[in-house]
All heavy atoms as TSV, in Angstrom:
chain	resi	resn	atom	element	x	y	z
A	1	GLU	N	N	6.490	151.038	28.918
A	1	GLU	CA	C	7.697	150.714	28.115
A	1	GLU	C	C	7.415	150.725	26.706
A	1	GLU	O	O	6.348	150.299	26.258
A	1	GLU	CB	C	8.134	149.339	28.617
A	1	GLU	CG	C	9.359	148.873	27.920
A	1	GLU	CD	C	9.936	147.631	28.464
A	1	GLU	OE1	O	10.439	147.679	29.630
A	1	GLU	OE2	O	9.778	146.556	27.842
A	2	LEU	N	N	8.407	151.239	25.969
A	2	LEU	CA	C	8.241	151.383	24.510
A	2	LEU	C	C	7.897	150.136	23.781
A	2	LEU	O	O	7.078	150.062	22.920
A	2	LEU	CB	C	9.491	152.081	23.944
A	2	LEU	CG	C	9.465	152.318	22.385
A	2	LEU	CD1	C	8.325	153.288	22.092
A	2	LEU	CD2	C	10.758	152.885	21.979
A	3	GLN	N	N	8.610	149.053	24.113
A	3	GLN	CA	C	8.334	147.733	23.494
A	3	GLN	C	C	6.964	147.249	23.683
A	3	GLN	O	O	6.360	146.787	22.746
A	3	GLN	CB	C	9.418	146.766	23.996
A	3	GLN	CG	C	9.307	145.475	23.236
A	3	GLN	CD	C	10.424	144.465	23.539
A	3	GLN	OE1	O	11.150	144.753	24.507
A	3	GLN	NE2	N	10.444	143.322	22.967
A	4	THR	N	N	6.500	147.405	24.853
A	4	THR	CA	C	5.120	147.041	25.162
A	4	THR	C	C	4.099	147.774	24.348
A	4	THR	O	O	3.111	147.243	23.731
A	4	THR	CB	C	4.758	147.108	26.647
A	4	THR	OG1	O	5.701	146.294	27.388
A	4	THR	CG2	C	3.320	146.714	26.925
A	5	GLU	N	N	4.329	149.112	24.246
A	5	GLU	CA	C	3.415	149.972	23.471
A	5	GLU	C	C	3.475	149.594	21.979
A	5	GLU	O	O	2.480	149.524	21.311
A	5	GLU	CB	C	3.888	151.376	23.671
A	5	GLU	CG	C	2.974	152.412	22.974
A	5	GLU	CD	C	3.350	153.832	23.217
A	5	GLU	OE1	O	3.772	154.123	24.396
A	5	GLU	OE2	O	3.209	154.660	22.360
A	6	LEU	N	N	4.708	149.344	21.505
A	6	LEU	CA	C	4.824	148.978	20.054
A	6	LEU	C	C	4.163	147.587	19.817
A	6	LEU	O	O	3.468	147.457	18.782
A	6	LEU	CB	C	6.303	148.897	19.661
A	6	LEU	CG	C	7.083	150.191	19.544
A	6	LEU	CD1	C	8.548	149.912	19.231
A	6	LEU	CD2	C	6.460	151.062	18.479
A	7	SER	N	N	4.328	146.696	20.686
A	7	SER	CA	C	3.697	145.392	20.580
A	7	SER	C	C	2.120	145.549	20.533
A	7	SER	O	O	1.450	144.843	19.753
A	7	SER	CB	C	4.076	144.440	21.632
A	7	SER	OG	O	5.478	144.154	21.504
A	8	ALA	N	N	1.590	146.294	21.465
A	8	ALA	CA	C	0.189	146.507	21.505
A	8	ALA	C	C	-0.398	147.167	20.220
A	8	ALA	O	O	-1.396	146.765	19.645
A	8	ALA	CB	C	-0.262	147.330	22.752
A	9	GLU	N	N	0.396	148.159	19.724
A	9	GLU	CA	C	0.021	148.800	18.440
A	9	GLU	C	C	0.070	147.864	17.339
A	9	GLU	O	O	-0.873	147.819	16.511
A	9	GLU	CB	C	0.958	149.974	18.228
A	9	GLU	CG	C	0.740	150.699	16.910
A	9	GLU	CD	C	1.730	151.804	16.709
A	9	GLU	OE1	O	2.341	152.344	17.606
A	9	GLU	OE2	O	1.948	152.084	15.468
A	10	MET	N	N	1.054	147.025	17.281
A	10	MET	CA	C	1.179	146.075	16.180
A	10	MET	C	C	0.036	144.989	16.270
A	10	MET	O	O	-0.506	144.663	15.214
A	10	MET	CB	C	2.567	145.378	16.271
A	10	MET	CG	C	2.890	144.470	15.106
A	10	MET	SD	S	3.049	145.476	13.608
A	10	MET	CE	C	2.273	144.453	12.476
A	11	ALA	N	N	-0.244	144.599	17.448
A	11	ALA	CA	C	-1.271	143.564	17.594
A	11	ALA	C	C	-2.656	144.117	17.102
A	11	ALA	O	O	-3.440	143.484	16.383
A	11	ALA	CB	C	-1.404	143.136	19.065
A	12	LEU	N	N	-2.927	145.419	17.400
A	12	LEU	CA	C	-4.120	146.056	16.930
A	12	LEU	C	C	-4.153	146.170	15.402
A	12	LEU	O	O	-5.165	145.878	14.744
A	12	LEU	CB	C	-4.287	147.445	17.608
A	12	LEU	CG	C	-5.504	148.203	17.116
A	12	LEU	CD1	C	-6.764	147.536	17.455
A	12	LEU	CD2	C	-5.465	149.624	17.780
A	13	GLN	N	N	-2.997	146.578	14.805
A	13	GLN	CA	C	-2.956	146.644	13.387
A	13	GLN	C	C	-3.117	145.344	12.684
A	13	GLN	O	O	-3.824	145.217	11.700
A	13	GLN	CB	C	-1.634	147.266	12.965
A	13	GLN	CG	C	-1.496	148.784	13.258
A	13	GLN	CD	C	-0.183	149.362	12.867
A	13	GLN	OE1	O	0.724	148.641	12.424
A	13	GLN	NE2	N	-0.032	150.677	13.014
A	14	LEU	N	N	-2.486	144.314	13.238
A	14	LEU	CA	C	-2.651	142.925	12.712
A	14	LEU	C	C	-4.104	142.474	12.751
A	14	LEU	O	O	-4.574	141.944	11.784
A	14	LEU	CB	C	-1.757	141.926	13.472
A	14	LEU	CG	C	-0.324	142.032	13.181
A	14	LEU	CD1	C	0.480	141.132	14.230
A	14	LEU	CD2	C	0.008	141.590	11.767
A	15	ARG	N	N	-4.665	142.608	13.940
A	15	ARG	CA	C	-6.081	142.222	14.053
A	15	ARG	C	C	-7.023	142.955	13.139
A	15	ARG	O	O	-7.887	142.317	12.508
A	15	ARG	CB	C	-6.554	142.360	15.529
A	15	ARG	CG	C	-7.966	141.907	15.760
A	15	ARG	CD	C	-8.378	141.914	17.199
A	15	ARG	NE	N	-7.651	140.795	17.837
A	15	ARG	CZ	C	-7.136	140.866	19.030
A	15	ARG	NH1	N	-7.251	141.928	19.782
A	15	ARG	NH2	N	-6.522	139.788	19.583
A	16	THR	N	N	-6.846	144.261	12.967
A	16	THR	CA	C	-7.720	145.046	12.073
A	16	THR	C	C	-7.532	144.567	10.632
A	16	THR	O	O	-8.518	144.402	9.968
A	16	THR	CB	C	-7.368	146.532	12.265
A	16	THR	OG1	O	-7.566	146.928	13.636
A	16	THR	CG2	C	-8.166	147.363	11.295
A	17	SER	N	N	-6.306	144.483	10.129
A	17	SER	CA	C	-6.059	144.008	8.854
A	17	SER	C	C	-6.542	142.644	8.557
A	17	SER	O	O	-7.134	142.381	7.548
A	17	SER	CB	C	-4.588	144.085	8.490
A	17	SER	OG	O	-4.126	145.383	8.452
A	18	LEU	N	N	-6.332	141.737	9.529
A	18	LEU	CA	C	-6.856	140.340	9.203
A	18	LEU	C	C	-8.337	140.329	9.235
A	18	LEU	O	O	-8.964	139.537	8.432
A	18	LEU	CB	C	-6.300	139.423	10.358
A	18	LEU	CG	C	-4.790	139.126	10.210
A	18	LEU	CD1	C	-4.310	138.399	11.516
A	18	LEU	CD2	C	-4.515	138.461	8.909
A	19	THR	N	N	-9.051	141.142	10.035
A	19	THR	CA	C	-10.506	141.157	10.063
A	19	THR	C	C	-10.948	141.743	8.736
A	19	THR	O	O	-11.963	141.230	8.144
A	19	THR	CB	C	-10.965	142.040	11.283
A	19	THR	OG1	O	-10.602	141.409	12.446
A	19	THR	CG2	C	-12.502	142.176	11.192
A	20	THR	N	N	-10.319	142.721	8.234
A	20	THR	CA	C	-10.698	143.359	6.955
A	20	THR	C	C	-10.496	142.383	5.818
A	20	THR	O	O	-11.409	142.181	4.929
A	20	THR	CB	C	-9.767	144.597	6.669
A	20	THR	OG1	O	-10.034	145.515	7.751
A	20	THR	CG2	C	-10.164	145.229	5.339
A	21	ILE	N	N	-9.318	141.683	5.752
A	21	ILE	CA	C	-9.067	140.693	4.713
A	21	ILE	C	C	-10.121	139.546	4.806
A	21	ILE	O	O	-10.617	139.096	3.770
A	21	ILE	CB	C	-7.661	140.144	4.886
A	21	ILE	CG1	C	-6.650	141.276	4.419
A	21	ILE	CG2	C	-7.513	138.910	4.006
A	21	ILE	CD1	C	-5.185	140.916	4.738
A	22	SER	N	N	-10.419	139.145	6.002
A	22	SER	CA	C	-11.416	138.077	6.151
A	22	SER	C	C	-12.777	138.453	5.621
A	22	SER	O	O	-13.463	137.676	4.949
A	22	SER	CB	C	-11.538	137.648	7.643
A	22	SER	OG	O	-12.473	136.695	7.853
A	23	GLY	N	N	-13.131	139.667	5.953
A	23	GLY	CA	C	-14.459	140.159	5.436
A	23	GLY	C	C	-14.467	140.274	3.914
A	23	GLY	O	O	-15.514	139.901	3.303
A	24	TYR	N	N	-13.431	140.796	3.331
A	24	TYR	CA	C	-13.385	140.831	1.921
A	24	TYR	C	C	-13.415	139.429	1.265
A	24	TYR	O	O	-14.095	139.167	0.269
A	24	TYR	CB	C	-12.077	141.505	1.355
A	24	TYR	CG	C	-12.058	142.937	1.616
A	24	TYR	CD1	C	-10.796	143.642	1.764
A	24	TYR	CD2	C	-13.158	143.823	1.673
A	24	TYR	CE1	C	-10.666	144.994	1.943
A	24	TYR	CE2	C	-13.129	145.093	1.815
A	24	TYR	CZ	C	-11.820	145.744	1.983
A	24	TYR	OH	O	-11.744	147.135	2.189
A	25	ALA	N	N	-12.713	138.464	1.898
A	25	ALA	CA	C	-12.706	137.104	1.404
A	25	ALA	C	C	-14.106	136.508	1.447
A	25	ALA	O	O	-14.504	135.751	0.494
A	25	ALA	CB	C	-11.681	136.290	2.210
A	26	LEU	N	N	-14.758	136.642	2.518
A	26	LEU	CA	C	-16.160	136.130	2.664
A	26	LEU	C	C	-17.014	136.765	1.627
A	26	LEU	O	O	-17.897	136.060	0.970
A	26	LEU	CB	C	-16.712	136.385	4.041
A	26	LEU	CG	C	-16.092	135.612	5.204
A	26	LEU	CD1	C	-16.592	136.171	6.542
A	26	LEU	CD2	C	-16.382	134.121	5.041
A	27	GLN	N	N	-17.004	138.100	1.338
A	27	GLN	CA	C	-17.776	138.702	0.272
A	27	GLN	C	C	-17.356	138.096	-1.010
A	27	GLN	O	O	-18.311	137.891	-1.889
A	27	GLN	CB	C	-17.552	140.193	0.346
A	27	GLN	CG	C	-18.158	140.952	1.502
A	27	GLN	CD	C	-17.863	142.381	1.444
A	27	GLN	OE1	O	-17.369	142.964	0.466
A	27	GLN	NE2	N	-18.098	143.093	2.513
A	28	LEU	N	N	-16.110	137.914	-1.268
A	28	LEU	CA	C	-15.620	137.366	-2.531
A	28	LEU	C	C	-16.185	135.980	-2.785
A	28	LEU	O	O	-16.633	135.609	-3.903
A	28	LEU	CB	C	-14.125	137.319	-2.537
A	28	LEU	CG	C	-13.398	136.835	-3.844
A	28	LEU	CD1	C	-13.807	137.713	-5.022
A	28	LEU	CD2	C	-11.869	136.920	-3.668
A	29	ALA	N	N	-16.235	135.149	-1.734
A	29	ALA	CA	C	-16.694	133.779	-1.903
A	29	ALA	C	C	-18.195	133.789	-2.236
A	29	ALA	O	O	-18.626	132.841	-2.948
A	29	ALA	CB	C	-16.499	133.032	-0.567
A	30	ASP	N	N	-18.898	134.760	-1.776
A	30	ASP	CA	C	-20.361	134.778	-2.045
A	30	ASP	C	C	-20.722	135.614	-3.344
A	30	ASP	O	O	-21.867	135.550	-3.745
A	30	ASP	CB	C	-21.081	135.483	-0.875
A	30	ASP	CG	C	-21.170	134.556	0.340
A	30	ASP	OD1	O	-20.968	133.322	0.208
A	30	ASP	OD2	O	-21.300	135.131	1.494
A	31	SER	N	N	-19.735	136.217	-3.951
A	31	SER	CA	C	-20.049	137.124	-5.081
A	31	SER	C	C	-20.244	136.344	-6.359
A	31	SER	O	O	-19.577	135.421	-6.687
A	31	SER	CB	C	-18.805	138.077	-5.252
A	31	SER	OG	O	-19.028	138.891	-6.419
A	32	ARG	N	N	-21.277	136.783	-7.072
A	32	ARG	CA	C	-21.568	136.232	-8.352
A	32	ARG	C	C	-21.276	137.315	-9.454
A	32	ARG	O	O	-21.459	137.061	-10.594
A	32	ARG	CB	C	-22.993	135.746	-8.485
A	32	ARG	CG	C	-23.371	134.757	-7.390
A	32	ARG	CD	C	-23.867	133.494	-8.011
A	32	ARG	NE	N	-24.328	132.552	-6.989
A	32	ARG	CZ	C	-23.650	131.497	-6.643
A	32	ARG	NH1	N	-22.462	131.237	-7.170
A	32	ARG	NH2	N	-24.101	130.658	-5.703
A	33	ASP	N	N	-20.877	138.460	-8.984
A	33	ASP	CA	C	-20.626	139.597	-9.847
A	33	ASP	C	C	-19.127	139.752	-10.224
A	33	ASP	O	O	-18.307	139.865	-9.240
A	33	ASP	CB	C	-21.091	140.898	-9.125
A	33	ASP	CG	C	-20.898	142.146	-9.902
A	33	ASP	OD1	O	-20.044	142.222	-10.793
A	33	ASP	OD2	O	-21.617	143.132	-9.576
A	34	ALA	N	N	-18.706	139.549	-11.425
A	34	ALA	CA	C	-17.336	139.573	-11.773
A	34	ALA	C	C	-16.614	140.882	-11.436
A	34	ALA	O	O	-15.468	140.874	-10.979
A	34	ALA	CB	C	-17.183	139.246	-13.296
A	35	ASP	N	N	-17.285	142.002	-11.647
A	35	ASP	CA	C	-16.702	143.261	-11.321
A	35	ASP	C	C	-16.482	143.450	-9.802
A	35	ASP	O	O	-15.474	143.905	-9.347
A	35	ASP	CB	C	-17.567	144.507	-11.767
A	35	ASP	CG	C	-17.513	144.540	-13.330
A	35	ASP	OD1	O	-16.579	144.069	-13.981
A	35	ASP	OD2	O	-18.474	145.071	-13.916
A	36	LEU	N	N	-17.479	142.988	-9.007
A	36	LEU	CA	C	-17.290	143.076	-7.549
A	36	LEU	C	C	-16.160	142.103	-7.127
A	36	LEU	O	O	-15.349	142.475	-6.212
A	36	LEU	CB	C	-18.672	142.694	-6.882
A	36	LEU	CG	C	-18.571	142.666	-5.346
A	36	LEU	CD1	C	-18.151	143.999	-4.747
A	36	LEU	CD2	C	-19.930	142.226	-4.763
A	37	ALA	N	N	-16.092	140.928	-7.714
A	37	ALA	CA	C	-15.055	139.981	-7.306
A	37	ALA	C	C	-13.675	140.607	-7.648
A	37	ALA	O	O	-12.793	140.420	-6.775
A	37	ALA	CB	C	-15.308	138.643	-8.045
A	38	LYS	N	N	-13.549	141.183	-8.752
A	38	LYS	CA	C	-12.268	141.831	-9.082
A	38	LYS	C	C	-11.949	142.920	-8.091
A	38	LYS	O	O	-10.776	142.963	-7.668
A	38	LYS	CB	C	-12.375	142.350	-10.539
A	38	LYS	CG	C	-11.018	143.001	-11.015
A	38	LYS	CD	C	-11.065	143.412	-12.427
A	38	LYS	CE	C	-9.840	144.037	-12.865
A	38	LYS	NZ	N	-9.865	144.500	-14.281
A	39	GLN	N	N	-12.871	143.718	-7.816
A	39	GLN	CA	C	-12.637	144.808	-6.845
A	39	GLN	C	C	-12.296	144.230	-5.427
A	39	GLN	O	O	-11.324	144.783	-4.762
A	39	GLN	CB	C	-13.857	145.768	-6.663
A	39	GLN	CG	C	-13.541	146.955	-5.759
A	39	GLN	CD	C	-12.353	147.776	-6.259
A	39	GLN	OE1	O	-12.322	148.217	-7.438
A	39	GLN	NE2	N	-11.423	148.047	-5.331
A	40	LEU	N	N	-12.927	143.231	-5.005
A	40	LEU	CA	C	-12.634	142.648	-3.724
A	40	LEU	C	C	-11.201	142.000	-3.726
A	40	LEU	O	O	-10.497	142.138	-2.696
A	40	LEU	CB	C	-13.631	141.591	-3.292
A	40	LEU	CG	C	-15.038	142.102	-2.965
A	40	LEU	CD1	C	-16.071	140.997	-2.917
A	40	LEU	CD2	C	-14.977	142.859	-1.623
A	41	ALA	N	N	-10.745	141.344	-4.836
A	41	ALA	CA	C	-9.501	140.828	-4.949
A	41	ALA	C	C	-8.452	141.943	-4.862
A	41	ALA	O	O	-7.403	141.816	-4.228
A	41	ALA	CB	C	-9.361	140.046	-6.297
A	42	ILE	N	N	-8.732	143.086	-5.511
A	42	ILE	CA	C	-7.818	144.188	-5.406
A	42	ILE	C	C	-7.722	144.764	-4.024
A	42	ILE	O	O	-6.651	145.079	-3.519
A	42	ILE	CB	C	-8.278	145.335	-6.390
A	42	ILE	CG1	C	-8.058	144.900	-7.855
A	42	ILE	CG2	C	-7.597	146.591	-6.169
A	42	ILE	CD1	C	-8.804	145.736	-8.899
A	43	ASP	N	N	-8.902	144.816	-3.405
A	43	ASP	CA	C	-8.972	145.275	-2.007
A	43	ASP	C	C	-8.167	144.353	-1.004
A	43	ASP	O	O	-7.481	144.847	-0.121
A	43	ASP	CB	C	-10.380	145.407	-1.475
A	43	ASP	CG	C	-11.126	146.562	-2.159
A	43	ASP	OD1	O	-10.469	147.429	-2.815
A	43	ASP	OD2	O	-12.368	146.531	-2.073
A	44	ILE	N	N	-8.282	143.060	-1.198
A	44	ILE	CA	C	-7.504	142.083	-0.510
A	44	ILE	C	C	-5.979	142.252	-0.701
A	44	ILE	O	O	-5.243	142.291	0.296
A	44	ILE	CB	C	-7.928	140.604	-0.738
A	44	ILE	CG1	C	-9.330	140.414	-0.190
A	44	ILE	CG2	C	-6.920	139.582	-0.175
A	44	ILE	CD1	C	-9.973	139.057	-0.675
A	45	SER	N	N	-5.594	142.405	-1.900
A	45	SER	CA	C	-4.226	142.633	-2.204
A	45	SER	C	C	-3.726	143.936	-1.584
A	45	SER	O	O	-2.596	143.930	-0.996
A	45	SER	CB	C	-4.034	142.685	-3.705
A	45	SER	OG	O	-2.723	142.929	-4.110
A	46	HIS	N	N	-4.441	144.962	-1.673
A	46	HIS	CA	C	-4.100	146.305	-1.018
A	46	HIS	C	C	-3.898	146.100	0.460
A	46	HIS	O	O	-2.941	146.593	1.019
A	46	HIS	CB	C	-5.103	147.310	-1.417
A	46	HIS	CG	C	-4.823	148.646	-0.763
A	46	HIS	ND1	N	-3.772	149.510	-1.168
A	46	HIS	CD2	C	-5.409	149.212	0.308
A	46	HIS	CE1	C	-3.773	150.584	-0.360
A	46	HIS	NE2	N	-4.752	150.392	0.538
A	47	GLU	N	N	-4.895	145.454	1.129
A	47	GLU	CA	C	-4.806	145.354	2.564
A	47	GLU	C	C	-3.655	144.447	2.982
A	47	GLU	O	O	-2.922	144.715	4.016
A	47	GLU	CB	C	-6.170	144.736	3.086
A	47	GLU	CG	C	-6.276	144.778	4.559
A	47	GLU	CD	C	-6.337	146.210	5.164
A	47	GLU	OE1	O	-6.915	147.008	4.496
A	47	GLU	OE2	O	-5.889	146.364	6.265
A	48	ALA	N	N	-3.375	143.373	2.172
A	48	ALA	CA	C	-2.184	142.576	2.466
A	48	ALA	C	C	-0.882	143.401	2.316
A	48	ALA	O	O	0.009	143.178	3.087
A	48	ALA	CB	C	-2.171	141.374	1.520
A	49	ALA	N	N	-0.824	144.235	1.350
A	49	ALA	CA	C	0.385	145.065	1.210
A	49	ALA	C	C	0.493	146.083	2.352
A	49	ALA	O	O	1.608	146.296	2.831
A	49	ALA	CB	C	0.300	145.854	-0.098
A	50	GLN	N	N	-0.639	146.611	2.773
A	50	GLN	CA	C	-0.603	147.479	4.027
A	50	GLN	C	C	-0.118	146.699	5.238
A	50	GLN	O	O	0.628	147.230	6.056
A	50	GLN	CB	C	-2.000	148.030	4.308
A	50	GLN	CG	C	-2.372	149.096	3.243
A	50	GLN	CD	C	-1.593	150.338	3.415
A	50	GLN	OE1	O	-0.665	150.554	2.634
A	50	GLN	NE2	N	-1.891	151.176	4.350
A	51	LEU	N	N	-0.593	145.493	5.349
A	51	LEU	CA	C	-0.189	144.625	6.531
A	51	LEU	C	C	1.333	144.329	6.457
A	51	LEU	O	O	2.061	144.442	7.428
A	51	LEU	CB	C	-0.982	143.329	6.446
A	51	LEU	CG	C	-0.767	142.360	7.548
A	51	LEU	CD1	C	-1.058	142.961	8.960
A	51	LEU	CD2	C	-1.642	141.165	7.354
A	52	ASP	N	N	1.840	144.071	5.259
A	52	ASP	CA	C	3.268	143.813	5.091
A	52	ASP	C	C	4.062	145.099	5.430
A	52	ASP	O	O	5.062	144.971	6.063
A	52	ASP	CB	C	3.485	143.405	3.620
A	52	ASP	CG	C	5.013	143.087	3.445
A	52	ASP	OD1	O	5.559	142.194	4.128
A	52	ASP	OD2	O	5.579	143.625	2.463
A	53	HIS	N	N	3.573	146.218	5.010
A	53	HIS	CA	C	4.206	147.488	5.344
A	53	HIS	C	C	4.232	147.788	6.815
A	53	HIS	O	O	5.249	148.138	7.452
A	53	HIS	CB	C	3.517	148.600	4.584
A	53	HIS	CG	C	4.069	149.965	4.854
A	53	HIS	ND1	N	5.287	150.445	4.330
A	53	HIS	CD2	C	3.625	150.966	5.702
A	53	HIS	CE1	C	5.508	151.614	4.781
A	53	HIS	NE2	N	4.572	152.023	5.544
A	54	SER	N	N	3.155	147.432	7.480
A	54	SER	CA	C	3.064	147.665	8.943
A	54	SER	C	C	4.037	146.740	9.661
A	54	SER	O	O	4.692	147.129	10.609
A	54	SER	CB	C	1.599	147.406	9.469
A	54	SER	OG	O	0.728	148.372	8.878
A	55	ILE	N	N	4.091	145.427	9.239
A	55	ILE	CA	C	4.974	144.546	9.897
A	55	ILE	C	C	6.446	144.944	9.662
A	55	ILE	O	O	7.241	144.924	10.609
A	55	ILE	CB	C	4.722	143.135	9.410
A	55	ILE	CG1	C	3.434	142.578	9.838
A	55	ILE	CG2	C	5.846	142.111	9.799
A	55	ILE	CD1	C	2.930	141.316	9.169
A	56	GLY	N	N	6.720	145.407	8.433
A	56	GLY	CA	C	8.066	145.901	8.166
A	56	GLY	C	C	8.480	147.084	9.053
A	56	GLY	O	O	9.580	147.181	9.588
A	57	GLY	N	N	7.585	147.990	9.182
A	57	GLY	CA	C	7.786	149.171	10.047
A	57	GLY	C	C	7.963	148.825	11.501
A	57	GLY	O	O	8.878	149.312	12.175
A	58	PHE	N	N	7.168	147.851	11.921
A	58	PHE	CA	C	7.318	147.400	13.307
A	58	PHE	C	C	8.645	146.793	13.572
A	58	PHE	O	O	9.341	147.089	14.563
A	58	PHE	CB	C	6.155	146.399	13.618
A	58	PHE	CG	C	6.305	145.749	15.008
A	58	PHE	CD1	C	6.009	146.446	16.089
A	58	PHE	CD2	C	6.780	144.436	15.073
A	58	PHE	CE1	C	6.125	145.839	17.360
A	58	PHE	CE2	C	6.927	143.811	16.288
A	58	PHE	CZ	C	6.611	144.500	17.472
A	59	LEU	N	N	9.046	145.887	12.663
A	59	LEU	CA	C	10.374	145.248	12.841
A	59	LEU	C	C	11.527	146.246	12.762
A	59	LEU	O	O	12.489	146.164	13.487
A	59	LEU	CB	C	10.552	144.184	11.696
A	59	LEU	CG	C	9.595	142.985	11.785
A	59	LEU	CD1	C	9.789	142.056	10.658
A	59	LEU	CD2	C	9.850	142.266	13.126
A	60	ASN	N	N	11.424	147.298	11.921
A	60	ASN	CA	C	12.463	148.277	11.810
A	60	ASN	C	C	12.531	149.110	13.134
A	60	ASN	O	O	13.656	149.405	13.614
A	60	ASN	CB	C	12.203	149.244	10.597
A	60	ASN	CG	C	12.498	148.570	9.281
A	60	ASN	OD1	O	13.258	147.589	9.200
A	60	ASN	ND2	N	11.895	149.135	8.205
A	61	ARG	N	N	11.369	149.438	13.670
A	61	ARG	CA	C	11.357	150.165	14.909
A	61	ARG	C	C	11.906	149.320	16.063
A	61	ARG	O	O	12.643	149.830	16.900
A	61	ARG	CB	C	9.980	150.644	15.279
A	61	ARG	CG	C	9.490	151.777	14.388
A	61	ARG	CD	C	8.164	152.382	14.947
A	61	ARG	NE	N	7.099	151.457	15.013
A	61	ARG	CZ	C	6.171	151.131	14.156
A	61	ARG	NH1	N	6.262	151.759	12.982
A	61	ARG	NH2	N	5.212	150.285	14.386
A	62	LYS	N	N	11.589	148.026	16.018
A	62	LYS	CA	C	12.098	147.108	17.094
A	62	LYS	C	C	13.614	147.027	16.945
A	62	LYS	O	O	14.294	147.079	17.990
A	62	LYS	CB	C	11.441	145.737	16.960
A	62	LYS	CG	C	11.843	144.766	18.078
A	62	LYS	CD	C	11.140	143.357	17.855
A	62	LYS	CE	C	11.565	142.489	18.911
A	62	LYS	NZ	N	10.940	141.178	18.760
A	63	HIS	N	N	14.121	146.854	15.758
A	63	HIS	CA	C	15.617	146.757	15.655
A	63	HIS	C	C	16.250	148.020	16.040
A	63	HIS	O	O	17.356	148.026	16.737
A	63	HIS	CB	C	15.949	146.383	14.158
A	63	HIS	CG	C	15.621	144.968	13.815
A	63	HIS	ND1	N	15.911	143.825	14.605
A	63	HIS	CD2	C	14.966	144.491	12.678
A	63	HIS	CE1	C	15.414	142.808	13.972
A	63	HIS	NE2	N	14.889	143.118	12.876
A	64	ALA	N	N	15.653	149.187	15.704
A	64	ALA	CA	C	16.239	150.476	16.092
A	64	ALA	C	C	16.261	150.581	17.583
A	64	ALA	O	O	17.190	151.111	18.151
A	64	ALA	CB	C	15.467	151.553	15.390
A	65	ALA	N	N	15.170	150.201	18.163
A	65	ALA	CA	C	15.091	150.274	19.698
A	65	ALA	C	C	16.104	149.381	20.377
A	65	ALA	O	O	16.747	149.731	21.311
A	65	ALA	CB	C	13.703	149.982	20.165
A	66	GLN	N	N	16.322	148.144	19.786
A	66	GLN	CA	C	17.307	147.235	20.341
A	66	GLN	C	C	18.665	147.766	20.162
A	66	GLN	O	O	19.534	147.675	21.084
A	66	GLN	CB	C	17.082	145.848	19.657
A	66	GLN	CG	C	15.933	145.146	20.099
A	66	GLN	CD	C	15.737	143.808	19.342
A	66	GLN	OE1	O	16.266	143.668	18.320
A	66	GLN	NE2	N	14.848	142.979	19.846
A	67	GLY	N	N	18.921	148.378	19.001
A	67	GLY	CA	C	20.218	148.974	18.710
A	67	GLY	C	C	20.495	150.172	19.685
A	67	GLY	O	O	21.632	150.310	20.198
A	68	ALA	N	N	19.516	150.967	19.982
A	68	ALA	CA	C	19.685	152.099	20.828
A	68	ALA	C	C	19.913	151.602	22.280
A	68	ALA	O	O	20.725	152.153	22.982
A	68	ALA	CB	C	18.483	152.980	20.814
A	69	ALA	N	N	19.204	150.573	22.664
A	69	ALA	CA	C	19.386	150.004	24.006
A	69	ALA	C	C	20.776	149.368	24.097
A	69	ALA	O	O	21.494	149.477	25.203
A	69	ALA	CB	C	18.352	148.912	24.325
A	70	ALA	N	N	21.265	148.714	23.135
A	70	ALA	CA	C	22.615	148.157	23.098
A	70	ALA	C	C	23.678	149.228	23.215
A	70	ALA	O	O	24.660	149.102	23.880
A	70	ALA	CB	C	22.835	147.247	21.937
A	71	GLY	N	N	23.452	150.248	22.527
A	71	GLY	CA	C	24.375	151.363	22.459
A	71	GLY	C	C	24.508	152.203	23.775
A	71	GLY	O	O	25.476	152.784	24.162
A	72	SER	N	N	23.455	152.127	24.605
A	72	SER	CA	C	23.369	152.837	25.814
A	72	SER	C	C	24.063	152.116	26.973
A	72	SER	O	O	24.192	152.630	28.090
A	72	SER	CB	C	21.913	153.168	26.231
A	72	SER	OG	O	21.255	151.951	26.561
A	73	THR	N	N	24.525	150.863	26.728
A	73	THR	CA	C	25.163	150.099	27.806
A	73	THR	C	C	26.608	150.426	27.952
A	73	THR	O	O	27.263	149.973	28.817
A	73	THR	CB	C	25.003	148.574	27.517
A	73	THR	OG1	O	25.637	148.287	26.279
A	73	THR	CG2	C	23.605	148.212	27.539
A	74	PHE	N	N	27.193	151.233	26.998
A	74	PHE	CA	C	28.624	151.558	27.126
A	74	PHE	C	C	28.875	152.571	28.158
A	74	PHE	O	O	28.268	153.495	28.516
A	74	PHE	CB	C	29.151	152.115	25.786
A	74	PHE	CG	C	29.196	150.983	24.735
A	74	PHE	CD1	C	28.276	150.839	23.782
A	74	PHE	CD2	C	30.318	150.133	24.781
A	74	PHE	CE1	C	28.329	149.868	22.857
A	74	PHE	CE2	C	30.394	149.114	23.807
A	74	PHE	CZ	C	29.439	148.971	22.889
């Protein structure tokens, strides 16, 4: 089923992004290098934006699928 496939894909994307953000945050916490800390902060921000984009895309696809399913009942 399409919804199950989309949910599994979304779960994988969420887990991957959260693992990446967590890794960057741990490196940032241990960093004594200002340039590295700045780069890690940029990387965290970028990954968070990607995560937001992925969630938005998932929600848009879900709403489209729901709309298509509702339209097919006529």
